[in-house]
N, C-alpha and C positions, 0 to 999 in steps of 0.2 A: 527405394522410394517409388510409390505409385503416382503416376502423373494423372491429375484430374484434367478432364477436358469437357468443355461445354460449347454448344453452338447457340448463337443468338440470331434472331430473325432481323434482317434489314428489310424494312418495308419500302424504303425510297431508293432510287437509283443513284446512290452516292456512298460508296464504301469509305471514301476518305472522311466524310462527315460522320458516318456511323462509328468509325474508329475514334475520331476526335471526341465524339459524345461519350463513348465508353470510357475513354481516359479521363474526361471531365467528371464523370460520375464517381470514379475511384476516389478523387479528392484526397489522395495521400501519396506520399513519395516512396513508400515501402509496400511491398517488395518492388525491386526494380523490374522494369518491363523492357522487352525487346519487341519491336513491331517489325515483322517480316514483310517487306514491301515487294510487290511483284516486279517493279522496275524503277528506274531513276525518276521518271515523270511522276509516278504515284508518290514516291518518297518526297519529292519537292513540293507537291501539292499538300501532302499531309504536314510537312514542315511549316509551310505558310499558314495552314489552318490552325495549327497549335499555337502560333503566335497571336492569332486573332479570335480564338474561340470564345472569349468573353471580352467585353469592352474594357473592363478594368484590369485585366491581367492576361497572362499567357501560361501555358503548361510547360514547365521546365523540361527541356529535351535537347537532343542533338542528333545530328547525322553521324553514324559511326565513321571514324577516321583512323588514321595511322597512330595517333597519340593515345597510348593505352591509359595514361593518367587522366586525360580529359574524358575518355570513354567511361572510365571507372566512376567518375563523379556524376554521371547522368542518370537520373531516375527513369527516364524514358529514352531509349536509344532506337533510332530508325536505321534500318539496314536492308540491303537487297540480298543478303546472304545471312546465314546463321552466324551471329557475332556474339561472343561471350564476354566482351569487354567491360560491361557494367555489372556482371554477375547476376543477370536477370533470372528471376524465378518464374516469371510469367512471360509466355510467348503469345503475342497476338498475331494471328495469321491473316495478313491482308491479301494474300494470294489466293488464286482459285485452285491451287495444288497444295498437297502436304509438303512442307519443307523437307529436305533430304535428311537432316539430323535434328530430331526433336528430343533427344535424350538429355536428361539433366534438368528439365524444366518441371517445376512443381505443378504448374497449371498452364493449359493451353486454351485460348479462346479462338473460336472459329465462327464463321457466319453462314447463314442461309439467306441468299439473296431472293427474297420473296416475290420480287417484281418480274422475274425472268425464269421461264421454265428450264432453259439450258443451264442457267446458273444454279437452279435448284438441283438439277441432276448432278452437276459438278460437286455440290455439297454432299449429296448421297454417296458419291464415289469417295470423297475425302472421309466421310463417316466410316465407310467400309474399310478404307485403308488404315485408319486409326484402330479399328477393331482388329484387323489383321496384325497390327503391331502390338496387340495385347492390351490395348486401352479400352475403357468403357465410356464412350462419349455420352453426354446428356444433352437434351434439348431444353433450353430455357425460354424459347419463344422471344417475343418482343420485349424490350426494356423501355422503361419510361425515359422521356427526354430529360 
C-alpha cells in the first residue's frame, strides 16, 4: 500500500486551531484518524478545542489510553506517540518532526507553518525525510476555513 502524503499551509500562528479546522472540514467519522501531538500540553489544548470547535456540537475524539476497547471506538484519537488503537488510516502530524513509525497509514497530513521561516524550514526537512522514506509528498497550500 502506497501512503499518500500532503502538506497544507497554516497561515496563522496556531497549529491547534489548524488541526481542529482540518478535522471539522472532514465532517465524517471514517476513516479513523490519529493525531500525533508533540507533547501533552499540545494534546490537552487540542482536546479542549475539539470540544468547542462549533457552538452546537463537538468532534468525537479521545486521548489515547490503556483501554484498547475505548481506543478502538474513537474516530479521532489524540496521542503523543504512534498509537494504533483505533485502527487509524489517516495520520495528522501535529509535530515539527516526522514521527518515528508512519508505516501502515493510508494517508498522512502534515503542515507548512507559513508565518515563521524556521518552521517553514522544518517543513522542508520533513518533506525531504518523507521522500527519503520512499513517499511522494504533495503540497496543497491553504485550505478554506
